[in-house]
Backbone as JSON Lines, residues from 0, in Angstrom:
{"i":0,"aa":"X","n":[78.11,104.59,21.04],"ca":[78.97,103.98,22.02],"c":[79.24,102.95,21.77]}
{"i":1,"aa":"X","n":[80.65,102.36,21.85],"ca":[81.43,101.67,21.11],"c":[81.27,100.6,22.92]}
{"i":2,"aa":"X","n":[80.63,99.54,22.77],"ca":[80.28,98.97,24.08],"c":[81.73,97.86,24.31]}
{"i":3,"aa":"X","n":[81.74,97.2,23.02],"ca":[83.45,96.57,22.66],"c":[84.29,96.9,23.16]}
{"i":4,"aa":"X","n":[84.69,98.24,23.22],"ca":[85.95,98.74,22.84],"c":[86.24,99.04,24.77]}
{"i":5,"aa":"X","n":[84.65,99.89,25.23],"ca":[85.29,100.1,26.65],"c":[85.27,98.97,27.83]}
{"i":6,"aa":"X","n":[84.48,97.75,27.25],"ca":[84.83,97.11,28.12],"c":[85.91,96.17,27.96]}
{"i":7,"aa":"X","n":[86.42,95.87,26.95],"ca":[87.44,95.64,26.56],"c":[89.12,96.44,27.86]}
{"i":8,"aa":"X","n":[88.38,97.8,28.35],"ca":[89.38,98.02,28.72],"c":[89.19,97.78,30.41]}
{"i":9,"aa":"X","n":[87.69,97.83,30.58],"ca":[87.2,97.22,31.96],"c":[87.94,96.25,32.5]}
{"i":10,"aa":"X","n":[87.55,95.18,31.39],"ca":[88.23,94.09,31.68],"c":[89.58,93.18,31.48]}
{"i":11,"aa":"X","n":[90.38,94.17,31.31],"ca":[91.98,94.07,31.67],"c":[92.47,93.87,32.97]}
{"i":12,"aa":"X","n":[93.15,92.74,32.8],"ca":[93.36,92.48,34.23],"c":[94.47,92.29,34.57]}
{"i":13,"aa":"X","n":[95.43,92.45,35.47],"ca":[96.72,93.07,35.63],"c":[97.36,91.21,35.76]}
{"i":14,"aa":"X","n":[98.32,91.42,35.48],"ca":[99.26,90.23,35.65],"c":[99.7,89.66,37.07]}
{"i":15,"aa":"X","n":[99.46,88.26,37.44],"ca":[99.03,87.97,38.46],"c":[100.67,87.48,39.33]}
{"i":16,"aa":"X","n":[101.65,86.9,38.15],"ca":[102.72,86.78,38.55],"c":[103.32,86.95,37.32]}
{"i":17,"aa":"X","n":[104.63,86.39,37.26],"ca":[105.45,87.12,36.14],"c":[105.34,86.05,34.9]}
{"i":18,"aa":"X","n":[104.95,84.54,35.84],"ca":[104.79,83.41,34.48],"c":[102.96,82.94,34.75]}
{"i":19,"aa":"X","n":[101.57,83.69,34.96],"ca":[100.86,83.59,35.44],"c":[100.03,84.65,34.9]}
{"i":20,"aa":"X","n":[99.23,84.41,34.09],"ca":[98.53,86.15,33.81],"c":[97.09,85.69,33.41]}
{"i":21,"aa":"X","n":[95.8,85.76,34.18],"ca":[94.68,86.02,34.01],"c":[94.11,86.51,32.12]}
{"i":22,"aa":"X","n":[93.8,85.57,31.14],"ca":[93.6,86.04,29.9],"c":[91.91,86.69,29.88]}
{"i":23,"aa":"X","n":[91.18,87.73,29.62],"ca":[90.14,87.81,29.06],"c":[89.83,88.35,28.21]}
{"i":24,"aa":"X","n":[88.57,87.87,27.57],"ca":[88.12,88.47,25.9],"c":[86.63,88.86,25.76]}
{"i":25,"aa":"X","n":[86.31,89.87,25.43],"ca":[84.68,89.93,25.55],"c":[84.4,89.86,24.11]}
{"i":26,"aa":"X","n":[82.91,89.66,23.73],"ca":[82.5,89.29,22.36],"c":[81.33,89.67,22.18]}
{"i":27,"aa":"X","n":[81.05,90.16,20.88],"ca":[79.56,90.44,20.71],"c":[79.24,89.94,19.82]}
{"i":28,"aa":"X","n":[78.19,89.78,19.07],"ca":[77.61,89.26,17.82],"c":[78.6,89.24,16.73]}
{"i":29,"aa":"X","n":[78.96,90.63,16.48],"ca":[79.67,90.78,15.19],"c":[81.21,89.8,15.41]}
{"i":30,"aa":"X","n":[81.85,89.9,16.73],"ca":[82.59,89.39,16.38],"c":[82.79,87.86,15.76]}
{"i":31,"aa":"X","n":[84.14,87.1,14.93],"ca":[84.29,86.04,14.89],"c":[84.07,85.1,15.62]}
{"i":32,"aa":"X","n":[84.74,85.51,16.96],"ca":[85.34,84.8,18.28],"c":[83.92,84.06,18.6]}
{"i":33,"aa":"X","n":[82.96,85.11,18.78],"ca":[81.2,85.25,18.93],"c":[81.21,83.84,18.91]}
{"i":34,"aa":"X","n":[80.79,83.84,17.22],"ca":[80.01,83.09,16.42],"c":[81.07,81.72,16.74]}
{"i":35,"aa":"X","n":[82.28,81.62,17.12],"ca":[83.62,80.33,16.8],"c":[82.96,79.82,18.04]}
{"i":36,"aa":"X","n":[82.8,80.65,19.61],"ca":[82.04,79.97,20.58],"c":[81.01,79.07,20.58]}
{"i":37,"aa":"X","n":[80.23,79.79,19.82],"ca":[78.43,79.04,19.92],"c":[79.09,77.75,18.92]}
{"i":38,"aa":"X","n":[79.69,78.32,18.43],"ca":[79.81,76.91,16.63],"c":[80.46,75.93,17.89]}
{"i":39,"aa":"X","n":[81.41,75.89,18.58],"ca":[82.04,74.85,19.54],"c":[81.35,74.4,20.68]}
{"i":40,"aa":"X","n":[80.66,75.67,21.16],"ca":[80.13,74.82,22.66],"c":[78.12,75.48,22.8]}
{"i":41,"aa":"X","n":[78.09,75.7,21.71],"ca":[76.57,75.83,22.1],"c":[76.35,77.37,22.69]}
{"i":42,"aa":"X","n":[75.05,77.48,22.75],"ca":[74.41,78.88,24.01],"c":[73.57,77.75,24.71]}
{"i":43,"aa":"X","n":[73.75,77.57,25.98],"ca":[72.73,76.58,27.31],"c":[72.06,77.06,27.35]}
{"i":44,"aa":"X","n":[71.64,77.97,27.0],"ca":[70.59,78.63,28.05],"c":[69.52,79.32,27.11]}
{"i":45,"aa":"X","n":[68.62,79.72,27.75],"ca":[67.75,80.4,26.76],"c":[68.02,81.76,26.21]}
{"i":46,"aa":"X","n":[67.35,81.88,24.84],"ca":[67.41,83.17,24.8],"c":[68.67,83.32,23.64]}
{"i":47,"aa":"X","n":[68.96,84.19,23.52],"ca":[70.32,85.13,22.78],"c":[71.1,85.87,23.34]}
{"i":48,"aa":"X","n":[72.15,85.08,23.3],"ca":[73.49,86.09,24.18],"c":[73.68,87.36,23.7]}
{"i":49,"aa":"X","n":[74.19,88.49,24.53],"ca":[73.95,89.59,24.15],"c":[75.91,89.96,24.12]}
{"i":50,"aa":"X","n":[76.25,88.92,24.69],"ca":[77.38,89.84,25.04],"c":[77.99,87.89,25.72]}
{"i":51,"aa":"X","n":[79.48,87.86,25.19],"ca":[79.99,86.75,25.81],"c":[81.26,86.7,25.9]}
{"i":52,"aa":"X","n":[81.83,86.59,27.32],"ca":[83.25,86.91,28.09],"c":[83.93,85.3,28.33]}
{"i":53,"aa":"X","n":[84.82,85.32,27.9],"ca":[85.58,83.85,27.67],"c":[87.13,84.48,28.65]}
{"i":54,"aa":"X","n":[87.2,84.0,30.08],"ca":[88.51,84.08,30.85],"c":[89.08,82.44,31.1]}
{"i":55,"aa":"X","n":[90.35,82.94,30.84],"ca":[91.22,81.53,31.05],"c":[91.8,82.38,32.25]}
{"i":56,"aa":"X","n":[91.85,81.54,33.54],"ca":[92.64,81.08,34.51],"c":[93.64,80.3,34.63]}
{"i":57,"aa":"X","n":[94.99,80.4,34.88],"ca":[95.82,79.95,35.25],"c":[95.62,79.18,36.44]}
{"i":58,"aa":"X","n":[95.72,77.64,36.49],"ca":[95.66,76.19,37.41],"c":[94.67,76.32,37.74]}
{"i":59,"aa":"X","n":[93.2,77.21,36.61],"ca":[92.03,76.69,36.73],"c":[91.41,76.23,36.11]}
{"i":60,"aa":"X","n":[91.13,76.83,34.84],"ca":[90.47,76.48,33.65],"c":[90.44,77.71,32.58]}
{"i":61,"aa":"X","n":[89.57,77.06,31.87],"ca":[88.99,78.37,30.86],"c":[87.73,78.51,31.06]}
{"i":62,"aa":"X","n":[86.41,79.48,31.14],"ca":[85.48,80.31,32.09],"c":[84.79,80.84,30.78]}
{"i":63,"aa":"X","n":[83.27,80.26,30.47],"ca":[82.6,80.89,29.89],"c":[81.08,81.79,30.27]}
{"i":64,"aa":"X","n":[81.04,82.99,30.04],"ca":[79.91,83.72,30.75],"c":[78.84,83.8,29.84]}
{"i":65,"aa":"X","n":[78.22,83.67,29.52],"ca":[77.06,84.16,28.62],"c":[76.39,84.99,29.7]}
{"i":66,"aa":"X","n":[75.93,85.98,28.6],"ca":[74.47,86.73,28.89],"c":[73.93,86.84,28.07]}
{"i":67,"aa":"X","n":[72.28,86.53,28.22],"ca":[71.63,86.23,26.9],"c":[70.03,86.88,27.59]}
{"i":68,"aa":"X","n":[69.54,87.2,26.42],"ca":[68.0,87.97,26.57],"c":[66.99,86.99,25.82]}
{"i":69,"aa":"X","n":[65.85,87.17,26.43],"ca":[65.26,86.33,25.6],"c":[63.84,86.45,25.56]}
{"i":70,"aa":"X","n":[62.38,86.65,24.68],"ca":[61.74,87.47,24.3],"c":[60.48,86.82,26.15]}
{"i":71,"aa":"X","n":[60.41,88.11,26.42],"ca":[59.78,87.72,27.73],"c":[58.33,86.57,27.96]}
{"i":72,"aa":"X","n":[58.69,86.13,28.81],"ca":[57.3,84.82,28.79],"c":[55.64,85.01,29.5]}
{"i":73,"aa":"X","n":[55.87,86.51,29.95],"ca":[55.13,87.24,30.64],"c":[54.54,88.85,29.89]}
{"i":74,"aa":"X","n":[53.5,89.31,30.47],"ca":[53.54,90.65,29.31],"c":[53.9,91.97,30.64]}
{"i":75,"aa":"X","n":[54.14,92.49,29.81],"ca":[54.87,93.74,30.66],"c":[54.78,94.97,29.81]}
{"i":76,"aa":"X","n":[54.09,96.19,30.93],"ca":[53.39,97.0,29.82],"c":[54.75,98.4,29.44]}
{"i":77,"aa":"X","n":[56.0,98.35,30.08],"ca":[56.8,99.51,29.49],"c":[57.31,99.25,28.37]}
{"i":78,"aa":"X","n":[57.22,98.18,27.68],"ca":[58.39,98.0,26.31],"c":[57.49,97.2,25.45]}
{"i":79,"aa":"X","n":[57.29,97.49,24.05],"ca":[56.55,97.08,23.51],"c":[57.27,95.27,22.54]}
{"i":80,"aa":"X","n":[58.51,95.12,23.26],"ca":[59.09,93.52,23.11],"c":[59.97,93.52,24.42]}
{"i":81,"aa":"X","n":[59.52,93.15,25.82],"ca":[59.8,92.85,26.85],"c":[60.58,91.72,26.6]}
{"i":82,"aa":"X","n":[61.58,91.91,27.44],"ca":[63.06,90.6,27.68],"c":[63.17,90.4,28.71]}
{"i":83,"aa":"X","n":[63.55,88.5,28.91],"ca":[63.41,88.24,30.23],"c":[65.47,88.08,30.03]}
{"i":84,"aa":"X","n":[65.67,88.05,31.36],"ca":[67.42,87.58,31.27],"c":[67.95,86.23,31.95]}
{"i":85,"aa":"X","n":[68.7,85.76,31.31],"ca":[69.92,84.35,31.59],"c":[70.78,84.84,31.44]}
{"i":86,"aa":"X","n":[71.55,84.51,32.28],"ca":[73.02,84.48,32.75],"c":[73.41,83.29,33.14]}
{"i":87,"aa":"X","n":[74.95,82.61,32.88],"ca":[75.36,81.48,33.58],"c":[76.94,81.67,33.54]}
{"i":88,"aa":"X","n":[77.72,81.04,34.02],"ca":[78.88,80.56,33.96],"c":[79.11,79.07,33.82]}
{"i":89,"aa":"X","n":[79.89,78.82,32.88],"ca":[80.1,77.53,32.76],"c":[82.03,77.54,32.58]}
{"i":90,"aa":"X","n":[82.53,76.3,33.07],"ca":[83.91,75.68,33.23],"c":[83.96,75.3,31.85]}
{"i":91,"aa":"X","n":[84.86,75.41,30.67],"ca":[85.39,73.99,29.64],"c":[85.75,73.1,30.27]}
{"i":92,"aa":"X","n":[85.13,72.28,29.61],"ca":[85.77,70.92,29.86],"c":[85.67,69.18,28.8]}
{"i":93,"aa":"X","n":[86.87,69.21,28.13],"ca":[86.92,68.39,27.41],"c":[85.67,68.28,25.69]}
{"i":94,"aa":"X","n":[85.93,69.89,25.67],"ca":[85.5,69.92,24.33],"c":[84.01,70.54,24.59]}
{"i":95,"aa":"X","n":[83.66,70.4,25.82],"ca":[82.18,70.56,26.41],"c":[82.66,71.62,27.65]}
{"i":96,"aa":"X","n":[80.78,71.87,28.17],"ca":[81.07,73.34,29.17],"c":[80.28,72.31,30.07]}
{"i":97,"aa":"X","n":[80.54,72.72,31.81],"ca":[80.0,72.14,33.01],"c":[79.48,73.37,33.35]}
{"i":98,"aa":"X","n":[78.37,73.63,33.81],"ca":[77.38,74.72,34.47],"c":[77.78,74.8,35.97]}
{"i":99,"aa":"X","n":[78.05,75.94,36.41],"ca":[78.59,76.82,37.7],"c":[77.7,77.07,38.26]}
{"i":100,"aa":"X","n":[77.03,77.76,37.58],"ca":[76.21,78.95,38.48],"c":[75.28,79.84,37.17]}
{"i":101,"aa":"X","n":[74.28,79.84,37.49],"ca":[73.28,80.69,36.3],"c":[72.31,81.78,37.31]}
{"i":102,"aa":"X","n":[72.14,82.18,36.33],"ca":[70.99,84.05,37.3],"c":[69.58,83.68,35.9]}
{"i":103,"aa":"X","n":[68.52,84.04,36.13],"ca":[67.14,84.48,35.93],"c":[66.76,86.19,35.96]}
{"i":104,"aa":"X","n":[66.52,86.49,35.59],"ca":[65.39,87.76,36.21],"c":[64.21,87.95,34.61]}
{"i":105,"aa":"X","n":[62.85,88.36,35.52],"ca":[61.72,87.78,34.43],"c":[61.01,89.48,34.44]}
{"i":106,"aa":"X","n":[61.01,89.85,32.66],"ca":[59.6,91.29,32.61],"c":[58.79,90.41,33.24]}
{"i":107,"aa":"X","n":[57.57,91.23,33.8],"ca":[56.28,91.12,34.32],"c":[55.76,92.9,34.78]}
{"i":108,"aa":"X","n":[54.15,92.79,34.25],"ca":[53.63,94.04,34.66],"c":[54.34,95.08,34.37]}
{"i":109,"aa":"X","n":[55.01,95.6,35.2],"ca":[55.28,97.07,34.72],"c":[56.99,96.66,35.19]}
{"i":110,"aa":"X","n":[57.67,95.97,35.87],"ca":[58.88,95.49,35.88],"c":[59.63,94.72,34.46]}
{"i":111,"aa":"X","n":[61.16,95.46,34.16],"ca":[61.5,94.67,32.67],"c":[62.96,95.13,33.63]}
{"i":112,"aa":"X","n":[63.73,94.2,33.55],"ca":[65.61,94.31,34.09],"c":[65.78,94.47,32.85]}
{"i":113,"aa":"X","n":[66.81,95.25,32.83],"ca":[67.76,95.37,31.7],"c":[69.41,95.34,32.02]}
{"i":114,"aa":"X","n":[70.17,94.02,31.32],"ca":[71.45,94.34,31.63],"c":[72.19,95.79,31.63]}
{"i":115,"aa":"X","n":[72.92,96.32,32.51],"ca":[73.51,97.29,31.84],"c":[75.37,96.81,31.91]}
{"i":116,"aa":"X","n":[75.27,96.84,30.55],"ca":[76.45,95.96,29.91],"c":[77.81,96.35,29.9]}
{"i":117,"aa":"X","n":[77.69,97.8,30.19],"ca":[79.29,98.61,30.37],"c":[79.36,98.31,31.56]}
{"i":118,"aa":"X","n":[78.46,97.55,32.88],"ca":[78.72,97.82,33.81],"c":[78.81,95.85,34.59]}
{"i":119,"aa":"X","n":[79.04,95.22,33.76],"ca":[79.09,93.75,34.0],"c":[80.34,93.23,33.47]}
{"i":120,"aa":"X","n":[81.43,93.36,34.57],"ca":[82.84,93.32,34.45],"c":[83.3,91.63,35.34]}
{"i":121,"aa":"X","n":[84.92,92.1,34.86],"ca":[85.28,90.79,35.28],"c":[86.88,91.41,36.16]}
{"i":122,"aa":"X","n":[86.99,90.97,37.13],"ca":[87.96,91.55,37.93],"c":[88.86,91.03,38.66]}
{"i":123,"aa":"X","n":[89.94,90.71,39.05],"ca":[90.33,89.89,40.03],"c":[90.97,91.07,41.85]}
{"i":124,"aa":"X","n":[89.68,91.55,42.2],"ca":[90.14,92.46,42.94],"c":[90.82,92.44,44.81]}
{"i":125,"aa":"X","n":[90.98,90.91,45.31],"ca":[91.72,90.66,46.09],"c":[92.84,89.81,46.36]}
{"i":126,"aa":"X","n":[93.04,90.01,44.71],"ca":[94.54,89.42,44.06],"c":[94.7,87.67,44.55]}
{"i":127,"aa":"X","n":[93.72,87.21,44.28],"ca":[93.9,86.06,44.75],"c":[94.44,84.96,43.91]}
{"i":128,"aa":"X","n":[94.09,85.19,42.52],"ca":[94.46,84.32,41.42],"c":[93.33,83.97,40.98]}
{"i":129,"aa":"X","n":[92.22,84.37,41.55],"ca":[90.69,83.76,40.6],"c":[89.84,84.88,40.33]}
{"i":130,"aa":"X","n":[89.3,85.66,39.83],"ca":[88.41,86.52,39.49],"c":[87.18,86.18,39.98]}
{"i":131,"aa":"X","n":[86.34,87.47,39.85],"ca":[84.94,87.63,40.34],"c":[84.57,88.05,39.41]}
{"i":132,"aa":"X","n":[82.75,87.69,39.08],"ca":[81.74,87.91,37.88],"c":[81.02,89.2,38.55]}
{"i":133,"aa":"X","n":[80.98,90.38,37.98],"ca":[79.92,91.5,38.49],"c":[79.03,91.62,37.74]}
{"i":134,"aa":"X","n":[77.95,90.95,37.89],"ca":[76.42,91.02,36.99],"c":[75.55,92.14,37.05]}
{"i":135,"aa":"X","n":[75.7,93.53,36.36],"ca":[75.0,94.55,36.34],"c":[73.82,94.61,35.92]}
{"i":136,"aa":"X","n":[72.14,94.85,36.83],"ca":[71.52,95.43,35.79],"c":[70.66,96.04,37.08]}
{"i":137,"aa":"X","n":[69.31,97.21,35.73],"ca":[68.25,97.17,36.5],"c":[66.97,97.02,36.13]}
{"i":138,"aa":"X","n":[66.4,97.1,37.01],"ca":[64.99,97.17,37.03],"c":[63.83,98.15,36.81]}
{"i":139,"aa":"X","n":[63.75,98.54,35.74],"ca":[62.99,99.5,35.19],"c":[61.3,99.2,35.45]}
{"i":140,"aa":"X","n":[60.69,100.24,35.67],"ca":[58.55,100.23,36.37],"c":[58.52,101.59,36.17]}
{"i":141,"aa":"X","n":[57.14,101.67,36.48],"ca":[56.76,103.09,36.84],"c":[57.68,103.94,37.3]}
{"i":142,"aa":"X","n":[57.41,105.18,37.42],"ca":[58.51,106.17,38.17],"c":[58.04,106.81,39.71]}
{"i":143,"aa":"X","n":[57.08,105.64,39.98],"ca":[56.21,105.7,41.25],"c":[57.13,105.57,42.48]}
{"i":144,"aa":"X","n":[57.62,104.47,42.54],"ca":[58.36,103.52,43.81],"c":[59.51,103.82,43.16]}
{"i":145,"aa":"X","n":[60.77,103.86,44.45],"ca":[62.49,103.34,43.66],"c":[62.3,102.01,43.01]}
{"i":146,"aa":"X","n":[63.37,102.17,42.1],"ca":[64.24,101.22,41.53],"c":[65.08,101.04,42.02]}
{"i":147,"aa":"X","n":[64.98,99.15,41.71],"ca":[66.11,98.53,41.83],"c":[67.63,98.04,40.99]}
{"i":148,"aa":"X","n":[68.89,98.63,41.79],"ca":[69.91,99.01,40.37],"c":[70.97,97.95,41.45]}
{"i":149,"aa":"X","n":[71.1,96.47,40.7],"ca":[71.91,95.41,41.49],"c":[72.93,95.47,41.14]}
{"i":150,"aa":"X","n":[74.27,95.01,41.88],"ca":[75.63,94.18,41.75],"c":[75.36,93.11,42.17]}
{"i":151,"aa":"X","n":[75.17,91.79,41.41],"ca":[75.49,90.86,41.82],"c":[77.11,90.17,41.59]}
{"i":152,"aa":"X","n":[77.41,89.17,42.94],"ca":[79.2,89.36,42.75],"c":[79.18,88.01,42.83]}
{"i":153,"aa":"X","n":[79.55,87.23,41.9],"ca":[80.23,85.46,42.02],"c":[81.54,85.59,42.04]}
{"i":154,"aa":"X","n":[81.9,84.74,43.38],"ca":[83.18,84.39,43.62],"c":[82.95,83.14,44.01]}
{"i":155,"aa":"X","n":[84.86,82.56,44.02],"ca":[84.92,81.23,44.18],"c":[85.1,80.84,45.67]}
{"i":156,"aa":"X","n":[84.02,79.89,45.85],"ca":[84.24,79.79,47.41],"c":[85.32,79.0,47.88]}
{"i":157,"aa":"X","n":[85.31,77.81,46.7],"ca":[86.32,76.52,46.99],"c":[87.0,76.24,45.64]}
{"i":158,"aa":"X","n":[87.37,75.06,45.71],"ca":[87.5,74.25,44.46],"c":[86.29,74.36,43.59]}
{"i":159,"aa":"X","n":[85.1,73.86,44.02],"ca":[84.17,73.79,43.12],"c":[83.07,74.44,43.2]}
{"i":160,"aa":"X","n":[82.34,75.43,44.48],"ca":[81.67,76.26,44.31],"c":[81.76,77.53,44.24]}
{"i":161,"aa":"X","n":[80.75,78.5,43.94],"ca":[80.69,79.42,43.42],"c":[79.76,80.06,44.59]}
{"i":162,"aa":"X","n":[80.01,81.55,44.99],"ca":[79.38,81.81,45.68],"c":[78.56,83.16,45.24]}
{"i":163,"aa":"X","n":[77.73,83.07,45.32],"ca":[76.62,84.35,44.85],"c":[76.33,85.6,46.23]}
{"i":164,"aa":"X","n":[76.72,86.86,45.65],"ca":[76.74,88.12,46.47],"c":[76.01,89.19,45.85]}
{"i":165,"aa":"X","n":[75.23,90.16,46.83],"ca":[74.47,90.85,46.09],"c":[74.73,91.94,46.96]}
{"i":166,"aa":"X","n":[74.69,93.59,46.53],"ca":[74.47,94.66,46.66],"c":[73.35,95.85,46.0]}
{"i":167,"aa":"X","n":[72.18,96.21,46.61],"ca":[71.02,96.59,45.55],"c":[70.93,98.32,46.27]}
{"i":168,"aa":"X","n":[70.9,98.72,44.91],"ca":[71.3,100.05,45.19],"c":[69.3,101.2,44.77]}
{"i":169,"aa":"X","n":[68.85,101.38,45.78],"ca":[67.5,101.67,45.36],"c":[67.4,102.93,44.66]}
{"i":170,"aa":"X","n":[66.93,103.37,43.79],"ca":[67.14,104.27,43.21],"c":[65.65,105.55,42.86]}
{"i":171,"aa":"X","n":[65.95,106.23,43.76],"ca":[64.14,107.12,44.09],"c":[63.86,108.34,42.78]}
{"i":172,"aa":"X","n":[62.76,108.41,42.39],"ca":[62.62,109.39,41.82],"c":[62.01,110.53,41.84]}
{"i":173,"aa":"X","n":[61.22,110.24,43.16],"ca":[60.46,111.16,44.24],"c":[61.28,111.73,44.89]}
{"i":174,"aa":"X","n":[61.32,113.06,44.68],"ca":[61.68,114.45,46.09],"c":[61.54,113.58,47.87]}
{"i":175,"aa":"X","n":[60.34,113.31,47.69],"ca":[60.8,112.85,48.89],"c":[60.87,111.58,49.46]}
{"i":176,"aa":"X","n":[61.64,110.78,48.97],"ca":[62.36,109.28,48.76],"c":[63.42,109.44,48.89]}
{"i":177,"aa":"X","n":[64.48,108.76,49.48],"ca":[65.83,109.22,49.74],"c":[66.92,108.21,49.13]}
{"i":178,"aa":"X","n":[67.94,107.76,48.56],"ca":[68.47,106.49,47.93],"c":[69.04,105.71,49.0]}
{"i":179,"aa":"X","n":[69.19,104.56,49.04],"ca":[69.81,103.44,49.71],"c":[70.24,102.22,49.41]}
{"i":180,"aa":"X","n":[71.06,101.83,50.06],"ca":[71.55,100.54,49.39],"c":[71.01,99.56,50.96]}
{"i":181,"aa":"X","n":[71.23,98.07,49.97],"ca":[70.84,96.93,51.12],"c":[72.09,95.9,50.42]}
{"i":182,"aa":"X","n":[72.86,95.35,51.59],"ca":[73.96,94.39,51.37],"c":[73.4,92.95,51.78]}
{"i":183,"aa":"X","n":[73.54,91.7,50.76],"ca":[73.08,90.77,51.87],"c":[74.31,89.9,52.24]}
{"i":184,"aa":"X","n":[73.83,88.55,53.19],"ca":[74.43,88.47,54.44],"c":[75.61,88.22,53.19]}
{"i":185,"aa":"X","n":[75.84,87.31,52.3],"ca":[77.2,87.22,51.74],"c":[78.07,88.18,51.06]}
{"i":186,"aa":"X","n":[77.58,89.17,51.02],"ca":[78.06,90.73,50.47],"c":[78.71,90.96,51.91]}
{"i":187,"aa":"X","n":[78.14,90.97,53.03],"ca":[79.01,91.17,54.06],"c":[79.81,90.85,54.37]}
{"i":188,"aa":"X","n":[80.32,89.49,53.87],"ca":[80.93,88.53,54.13],"c":[82.68,88.62,53.52]}
{"i":189,"aa":"X","n":[82.07,89.23,52.05],"ca":[83.15,89.61,50.76],"c":[84.6,89.99,51.43]}
{"i":190,"aa":"X","n":[85.58,89.5,50.83],"ca":[86.64,90.12,51.31],"c":[86.78,91.87,51.05]}
{"i":191,"aa":"X","n":[87.39,92.74,51.64],"ca":[87.44,94.19,51.35],"c":[87.44,94.42,50.5]}
{"i":192,"aa":"X","n":[88.15,94.77,49.4],"ca":[88.33,94.8,48.32],"c":[87.91,94.51,46.7]}
{"i":193,"aa":"X","n":[86.69,93.1,47.59],"ca":[85.71,92.56,46.69],"c":[84.53,93.93,46.62]}
{"i":194,"aa":"X","n":[84.07,94.23,48.03],"ca":[82.49,95.06,48.28],"c":[83.3,96.09,47.81]}
{"i":195,"aa":"X","n":[84.57,96.69,48.13],"ca":[84.53,98.14,46.94],"c":[84.52,98.64,45.96]}
{"i":196,"aa":"X","n":[85.1,97.25,44.73],"ca":[84.82,97.28,43.61],"c":[83.6,97.04,43.39]}
{"i":197,"aa":"X","n":[82.82,95.74,43.99],"ca":[81.35,96.0,43.43],"c":[80.75,97.64,43.84]}
{"i":198,"aa":"X","n":[80.89,97.91,44.89],"ca":[80.5,99.42,45.5],"c":[80.56,100.52,44.76]}
{"i":199,"aa":"X","n":[81.78,100.27,44.08],"ca":[82.29,101.18,42.87],"c":[81.67,101.56,41.44]}
{"i":200,"aa":"X","n":[81.11,100.15,41.01],"ca":[80.68,99.29,39.95],"c":[78.97,100.16,40.15]}
{"i":201,"aa":"X","n":[78.82,100.2,41.63],"ca":[77.15,100.43,42.08],"c":[77.11,101.76,41.57]}
{"i":202,"aa":"X","n":[78.26,102.69,42.0],"ca":[78.32,104.2,42.44],"c":[77.67,104.81,40.72]}
{"i":203,"aa":"X","n":[79.01,103.7,39.39],"ca":[78.93,104.39,38.57],"c":[77.81,104.17,37.97]}
{"i":204,"aa":"X","n":[77.27,102.88,38.08],"ca":[75.93,102.57,36.78],"c":[74.78,103.64,37.58]}
{"i":205,"aa":"X","n":[74.69,103.5,38.72],"ca":[74.07,105.08,39.49],"c":[73.76,105.93,38.85]}
{"i":206,"aa":"X","n":[75.46,106.8,38.77],"ca":[75.4,108.14,37.8],"c":[75.42,107.84,36.41]}
{"i":207,"aa":"X","n":[75.2,107.21,35.66],"ca":[74.98,106.01,34.19],"c":[73.54,106.73,34.35]}
{"i":208,"aa":"X","n":[73.0,105.82,35.52],"ca":[71.3,106.03,34.93],"c":[70.93,107.54,35.06]}
{"i":209,"aa":"X","n":[71.67,108.11,36.4],"ca":[70.9,109.34,36.38],"c":[71.3,110.69,35.37]}
């Protein structure tokens, strides 16, 4: 599967006005731009990036989104080489980057978090001129209990602060268990079209897993 081609289509963002447009590029390790970003701005997170997204937002600046994996610090039993996940959004500033918000999740015991890279997206669902960042990942474990599939949404609350919201789908593998969804308080307060976008991502990711 060509992740790059899929993500370029997913991350295409419509023009906000005749003169202003969000411009987004998605890069992997075999892309020259990926190498250029690392050389120019470095890798601010633990581990190695598996994907870097660069987004220019008119009147707001240029944002870099790193999605990294590192060798797990804890022992995990489902994978011979378990990984920890690290992600972060950064604002470019005078040749460097300023951290905006970061994310971590760790392998441990029977739990192994994995990015669902096809469903890590950027979009301006509410058309307010600033994009949302949708980070999607699944926590594998043994097949006895329901497994969490999570979509974390990062939105800009004001000129400086980013807000984290989350919707979780609990995927059951036992006939007696039913699929259920949980939304945190921040998610419930999101604008309708952002909630709908996150719910659509969750539904598509769930179908991909099943």
